C-alpha positions in Angstrom: -8.2 25.2 -15.5 -8.7 21.8 -16.8 -9.8 19.2 -14.1 -8.9 15.5 -14.0 -11.9 13.3 -15.3 -12.1 11.2 -12.2 -15.3 9.3 -13.6 -12.8 7.9 -16.1 -10.1 6.9 -13.7 -12.4 5.4 -11.0 -13.5 6.4 -7.6 -12.4 10.0 -6.5 -9.8 9.9 -3.8 -10.5 11.4 -0.5 -8.1 13.9 1.0 -8.1 11.8 4.1 -6.3 9.0 2.3 -3.7 11.6 1.0 -3.2 12.9 4.8 -2.3 9.5 5.9 1.0 9.7 4.1 4.0 11.6 5.9 5.5 12.4 2.6 4.1 13.0 -0.9 5.2 13.8 -4.5 3.8 16.8 -6.3 3.5 16.5 -10.2 4.0 20.0 -11.5 6.6 22.4 -10.5 4.9 25.6 -11.1 2.5 28.1 -9.7 -0.6 25.7 -9.7 1.3 23.4 -7.1 1.9 26.2 -4.5 -1.4 26.3 -2.8 -1.6 22.6 -2.3 1.9 22.2 -1.4 1.4 25.0 1.3 -1.7 23.1 2.5 0.3 19.8 2.8 2.9 21.5 4.8 0.4 23.1 7.1 -0.9 19.6 7.9 2.6 18.5 8.8 3.5 16.6 5.4 6.6 16.9 3.5 6.9 17.4 -0.2 9.5 14.8 -1.0 10.0 16.1 -4.5 8.4 17.8 -7.5 8.1 15.9 -10.8 7.8 17.8 -14.0 7.7 17.0 -17.6 9.8 20.1 -18.5 13.5 18.5 -19.0 14.9 21.9 -18.2 13.4 21.9 -14.8 15.1 18.5 -13.7 17.7 19.1 -11.2 16.5 22.4 -10.1 14.7 23.4 -6.9 10.9 24.6 -6.7 10.1 26.1 -3.4 13.1 24.6 -1.9 12.4 21.1 -3.1 14.2 19.2 -5.8 12.4 18.7 -9.2 12.8 15.5 -10.8 11.7 13.9 -14.2 8.5 12.0 -14.0 10.2 8.5 -14.1 11.4 9.3 -10.6 8.2 7.8 -9.4 10.0 4.4 -9.6 12.9 5.7 -7.4 13.1 3.3 -4.6 12.8 6.0 -1.9 9.7 7.5 -3.7 7.8 4.4 -5.3 5.3 4.2 -2.6 4.5 8.0 -2.1 1.2 9.3 -3.1 1.4 11.7 -6.0 -0.6 14.9 -6.1 -1.2 16.1 -9.6 -0.6 19.6 -9.2 -0.7 21.2 -12.6 -3.4 22.5 -15.1 -2.7 19.6 -17.4 -4.2 17.1 -14.8 -5.8 14.7 -17.4 -2.7 14.5 -19.3 -0.7 13.9 -16.4 -3.0 11.6 -14.9 -3.0 9.5 -18.2 0.8 9.8 -18.2 1.0 8.5 -14.6 -1.4 5.6 -15.0 -0.7 4.4 -18.7 2.8 5.3 -19.5 4.5 5.1 -16.1 2.3 2.2 -14.7 1.6 4.1 -11.4 -1.3 2.4 -9.5 -4.3 4.6 -9.3 -4.2 4.3 -5.5 -1.2 6.5 -5.5 -2.6 9.2 -7.8 -4.4 12.4 -6.2 
């Protein structure tokens, strides 16, 4: 599995910072996301939505939660939530969030 190159993105994010949020976004609506989503739910957190680059997934549901296009990071109800990159393409998705979508690094986990 590819790992996000945290050295190139800045200081690693601590899990404690993520757990401060009540709701989170998960980027990746596939098998790679299930374990982390389960962990977050066990911690009392809500997965507000999944983001996915596959246009065919937009509007569907993953583990009972809506799947949205990546641009949803700017939706008024979602634009301050932390984003957990839960896909094997972590480096590419990290760059997409930061460079293409302009998401602040503080939101990306």
